C-alpha positions as a printed Julia matrix, in Angstrom:
354×3 Matrix{Float64}:
  14.36   11.08   -5.33
  11.33    9.85   -7.26
  12.91    6.56   -8.34
  14.27    5.73   -4.9
  10.95    6.25   -3.12
   8.58    4.91   -5.79
  10.61    1.72   -6.25
  10.71    1.2    -2.45
  14.51    1.25   -2.27
  16.03    1.03    1.22
  16.52    4.44    2.8
  20.09    3.98    3.96
  22.23    6.99    4.82
  23.31    7.69    1.22
  19.8     7.35   -0.2
  18.36    9.63    2.48
  20.84   12.29    1.42
  19.99   11.85   -2.26
  16.24   11.91   -1.66
  16.47   14.9     0.69
  18.44   16.85   -1.94
  15.99   15.9    -4.7
  12.98   16.94   -2.63
  14.6    20.25   -1.69
  15.15   21.04   -5.38
  11.53   20.22   -6.21
  10.34   22.45   -3.35
  12.53   25.25   -4.71
  10.89   24.97   -8.14
  13.87   23.29   -9.79
  12.22   19.92  -10.37
  11.44   18.72  -13.89
   8.16   19.85  -15.44
   6.73   16.31  -15.44
   7.12   15.73  -11.7
   5.83   19.19  -10.82
   2.71   18.83  -12.99
   2.02   15.33  -11.66
   2.2    16.69   -8.11
  -0.19   19.53   -8.93
  -2.71   17.27  -10.72
  -2.65   15.05   -7.6
  -3.41   18.17   -5.54
  -0.02   18.22   -3.88
   1.87   21.49   -3.5
   5.37   21.07   -5.03
   6.65   23.66   -2.54
   5.67   21.33    0.34
   6.49   17.97   -1.22
   7.65   15.1     1.04
   8.82   11.58    0.23
   5.36   10.03    0.66
   4.09   12.25   -2.18
   6.55   10.49   -4.5
   5.22    7.1    -3.42
   1.49    7.85   -3.24
   0.92   10.65   -5.78
   3.55   10.64   -8.54
   4.58    6.97   -8.64
   1.08    5.45   -9.02
   0.21    7.8   -11.88
   3.37    6.91  -13.76
   2.88    3.2   -13.1
  -0.73    3.39  -14.28
   0.52    4.04  -17.81
   2.37    0.73  -17.94
  -0.43   -1.15  -16.19
  -3.34    0.14  -18.26
  -1.87    1.37  -21.56
   1.65    2.36  -22.65
   4.49    3.21  -20.28
   5.77    5.6   -22.96
   3.22    8.17  -21.78
   4.91    8.31  -18.38
   8.37    8.51  -19.92
   7.27   11.34  -22.21
   5.85   13.2   -19.21
   9.09   12.92  -17.24
  11.26   13.92  -20.22
   9.14   16.91  -21.22
  10.7    20.33  -20.65
   7.55   22.15  -21.79
   5.05   22.73  -18.99
   2.05   22.72  -21.31
   3.05   19.41  -22.89
   3.83   17.93  -19.46
   0.37   18.99  -18.23
  -1.3    17.15  -21.12
   0.67   13.99  -20.35
  -0.06   14.37  -16.63
  -3.8    14.68  -17.32
  -3.68   11.48  -19.39
  -1.77    9.7   -16.62
  -4.27   10.9   -14.03
  -7.16    9.5   -16.1
  -5.35    6.17  -16.47
  -4.76    6.09  -12.71
  -8.49    6.61  -12.05
  -9.22    3.73  -14.41
  -6.64    1.62  -12.6
  -8.21    2.39   -9.22
 -11.67    1.42  -10.45
 -10.35   -1.82  -11.93
  -8.4    -2.58   -8.76
 -11.42   -1.97   -6.52
 -13.61   -4.31   -8.58
 -10.93   -7.0    -8.53
 -10.39   -6.59   -4.78
 -14.09   -7.12   -4.09
 -14.07  -10.21   -6.31
 -10.99  -11.58   -4.53
 -12.51  -11.08   -1.08
 -15.69  -12.77   -2.32
 -13.6   -15.77   -3.38
 -12.08  -15.93    0.1
 -15.53  -15.7     1.67
 -16.86  -18.44   -0.6
 -14.05  -20.68    0.61
 -15.53  -20.26    4.12
 -12.29  -18.77    5.4
 -13.76  -16.08    7.64
 -11.39  -14.75   10.3
  -8.54  -16.76    8.77
  -9.86  -20.12   10.03
  -8.45  -22.78    7.73
  -6.87  -20.2     5.45
  -3.91  -21.55    3.45
  -0.58  -20.18    4.65
   0.21  -19.39    1.02
  -2.94  -18.1    -0.68
  -3.49  -18.32   -4.45
  -6.43  -16.49   -6.07
  -7.48  -16.78   -9.72
  -9.97  -15.18  -12.06
  -9.59  -15.49  -15.84
 -10.89  -11.95  -16.37
  -8.59  -10.1   -13.98
  -6.45   -7.39  -15.59
  -2.84   -8.51  -15.96
  -1.54   -5.04  -15.2
  -3.33   -4.88  -11.84
  -2.86   -8.38  -10.36
   0.29   -7.24   -8.54
  -1.57   -4.47   -6.73
  -4.38   -6.91   -5.98
  -1.96   -9.42   -4.44
  -0.5    -6.62   -2.32
  -3.92   -5.47   -1.07
  -5.04   -8.99   -0.12
  -1.68   -9.67    1.52
  -2.1    -6.56    3.66
  -5.64   -7.62    4.59
  -4.83  -11.27    5.46
  -1.11  -10.95    6.32
   0.19  -13.97    4.44
   1.88  -14.54    1.08
  -0.59  -14.06   -1.77
  -0.4   -14.82   -5.49
  -3.06  -13.39   -7.81
  -3.46  -15.13  -11.18
  -5.23  -14.3   -14.41
  -5.18  -15.78  -17.91
  -2.27  -14.8   -20.14
  -3.23  -17.08  -23.04
  -5.72  -19.81  -23.87
  -3.73  -22.36  -21.86
  -1.44  -20.34  -19.57
  -1.96  -18.28  -16.42
   0.32  -15.57  -15.14
   0.61  -14.62  -11.47
   2.0   -11.83   -9.36
   3.15  -12.68   -5.82
   3.6   -10.58   -2.69
   5.16  -11.85    0.53
   5.45  -11.05    4.23
   8.52  -10.96    6.48
   9.91  -14.44    7.02
   9.36  -15.78    3.51
  11.64  -15.0     0.54
   9.03  -15.37   -2.19
  11.44  -15.88   -5.09
  13.27  -18.61   -3.18
   9.93  -20.24   -2.32
   9.03  -20.39   -6.01
  12.46  -21.81   -6.77
  11.88  -24.57   -4.19
   8.52  -25.42   -5.75
  10.04  -25.52   -9.22
  12.86  -27.79   -8.02
  10.46  -30.19   -6.26
   8.04  -30.22   -9.21
  10.02  -30.09  -12.48
   8.04  -28.63  -15.35
   5.3   -27.13  -13.16
   6.43  -23.52  -13.64
   7.04  -22.17  -17.13
   9.07  -19.28  -15.75
   9.43  -17.19  -12.6
  11.55  -14.42  -11.14
  11.59  -11.75   -8.48
  13.06  -10.95   -5.08
  12.3   -11.37   -1.38
   8.95   -9.57   -1.24
   7.59   -9.71   -4.8
   7.76  -12.08   -7.74
   6.07  -13.1   -10.97
   5.44  -16.52  -12.47
   3.73  -18.35  -15.33
   2.37  -21.88  -15.58
  -0.13  -23.95  -17.55
  -3.7   -23.51  -16.33
  -4.11  -27.24  -15.74
  -1.19  -27.07  -13.27
  -2.77  -24.36  -11.13
  -4.5   -26.57   -8.55
  -1.35  -28.65   -8.03
   0.7   -25.47   -7.71
  -1.67  -24.08   -5.05
  -1.04  -27.12   -2.87
   2.72  -27.12   -3.48
   3.0   -23.4    -2.74
   1.01  -23.68    0.49
   3.19  -26.59    1.62
   6.36  -24.61    0.9
   5.11  -21.56    2.81
   4.28  -23.77    5.8
   7.92  -24.87    5.88
   8.96  -21.28    6.64
   6.13  -19.58    8.53
   4.31  -20.46   11.73
   0.71  -19.62   12.6
   1.94  -16.85   14.9
   3.88  -15.21   12.06
   0.68  -14.86   10.03
  -0.66  -12.2    12.4
   0.17   -8.61   11.52
   2.4    -6.77   13.95
   2.26   -3.0    14.29
   5.38   -1.53   15.87
   4.87    1.72   17.71
   7.2     4.35   19.11
   4.86    4.54   22.11
   2.41    7.06   23.48
   2.87   10.72   22.68
   2.32   13.43   25.28
  -0.73   15.5    24.37
   1.24   18.76   24.46
   3.4    17.37   21.66
   0.49   16.69   19.33
   0.14   20.04   17.6
   0.6    21.42   14.1
   4.12   22.92   14.57
   5.41   19.6    15.97
   3.81   17.69   13.11
   5.3    20.03   10.53
   8.74   19.55   12.08
   8.38   15.78   12.03
   7.01   15.83    8.47
  10.1    17.54    7.1
  12.66   16.09    9.53
  13.67   13.24    7.23
  12.73   11.64    3.95
  11.03    8.6     5.47
  10.82    5.38    3.49
  11.7     1.71    3.23
  13.9     0.66    6.16
  13.63    4.15    7.71
   9.97    4.31    8.54
   7.98    7.3     9.66
   7.27    7.21   13.43
   4.06    5.5    14.57
   2.51    6.35   17.94
  -0.34    4.75   19.84
  -2.83    5.52   22.59
  -6.38    5.16   23.86
  -9.02    7.37   22.26
 -12.75    7.9    22.63
 -14.66    7.98   19.34
 -16.64   11.23   19.12
 -17.94   10.64   15.58
 -17.35    8.48   12.52
 -18.43    8.5     8.89
 -17.52    6.6     5.75
 -15.85    8.61    2.98
 -15.09    7.41   -0.51
 -17.02    4.2     0.24
 -13.99    2.49    1.83
 -12.27    4.98    4.15
 -13.32    5.93    7.68
 -13.22    9.53    8.88
 -13.1     9.8    12.69
 -13.11   12.42   15.39
 -11.09   11.15   18.35
 -10.56   12.52   21.83
  -7.68   11.21   23.97
  -9.06    8.97   26.74
  -7.45   11.14   29.41
  -9.19   14.22   27.99
  -8.19   17.03   25.69
  -9.04   18.44   22.28
 -10.88   16.43   19.64
  -8.61   15.37   16.78
  -9.44   14.58   13.18
  -8.34   11.13   11.98
  -8.69    9.0     8.88
  -8.33    5.24    8.38
  -7.75    4.33    4.74
  -9.28    1.07    3.5
 -10.74    0.47    6.96
 -12.53   -2.69    8.04
 -16.07   -1.35    7.93
 -17.39   -4.42    9.74
 -15.01   -4.23   12.71
 -14.97   -2.58   16.16
 -14.18    0.83   14.69
 -17.77    1.08   13.48
 -19.39    0.43   16.85
 -17.04    0.79   19.82
 -16.74    4.04   21.78
 -13.13    3.52   22.92
 -10.3     2.19   20.77
  -6.58    1.57   21.03
  -5.23    3.39   17.98
  -1.83    3.26   16.29
  -1.33    6.33   14.12
   1.0     8.58   12.16
   0.9    12.35   12.45
  -0.02   14.2     9.28
  -1.08   17.59    7.96
  -4.41   17.86    6.15
  -4.85   20.78    3.76
  -8.37   21.7     2.65
  -9.22   24.93    0.84
  -6.0    26.53    1.95
  -6.43   25.64    5.63
  -3.81   23.35    7.17
  -4.75   21.26   10.19
  -3.51   18.33   12.25
  -4.7    14.88   11.23
  -4.01   11.4    12.55
  -3.54    8.71    9.89
  -4.71    5.49   11.5
  -2.5     2.43   10.98
  -4.41    0.08   13.27
  -7.46    0.05   15.54
  -8.35   -2.5    18.17
 -10.35   -2.84   21.35
  -8.3    -1.95   24.45
  -6.54   -5.24   25.1
  -8.64   -6.86   22.36
  -8.44   -8.16   18.83
  -6.6    -6.47   15.99
  -8.6    -4.35   13.52
  -6.01   -3.12   11.02
């Protein structure tokens, strides 16, 4: 269950069965000590675990070991049968994950500053295939960085940092419509000797090249991406299951939906949309936006949160927004309540503010 979700494997019928059975065993207290302690240290209740907890709570803490230190710590945690030993490993993994988040945030700000310095506000003149480089970026975090910038700008992104005195190493993330490994193969074929090595799959890849080849590679990569993607395909698309009747937005319905399926890659959790009036807003954790929303047609005020929100966009000033959201349960000090997790916000009939 953990491996399938954390490695973003397609949730076909067989995998849904396997993940559902794994999650049910963890909820029943039959999961391994490592997974259970990682859930608890991430403030998730193992008795209520769902697939997203594997992807957003357990997986990142295990991966942080390999990114920041030694993957052996994560392996030892998973293999430990002793709860006390597993808790010590889990605490170490949690500390590494906090370090990873801090490093990632600093790198993300630097990357966005590079984009701004290139005078590429609002995507005007932005390369179709974007390459970003800083010699000091952490090699273990450039993949996450590429993913974050790709989500923000909705185009293929490669983040590079130095791997030696003369070589740079990059991590690439793609968008639908471009097989990133095949794109790198096309560049390597057209420019023999440019890439030292590369590999990957449709949505993610890694590559190495000499630093003095980086500028030429940027141009070649952008040209290759333009062969496959149009300007229209560089705009993010949020697919919704439609508006939800107000009498169906309540805690029992959300609980039923939460446990209905193990949602995941290729079998996504339902997204709904509608018009809401903004009752209040405040920034939490410096980069997330906490909102109180009331349906435009009237009704109860609902709590909502937008992770990594655009704090310069319409969400900070407009009184009415078209919101795409997932239904979630927020637990705070033992109290469970309905919460909307915002996927996208835009002006009614206006511009996207993902």
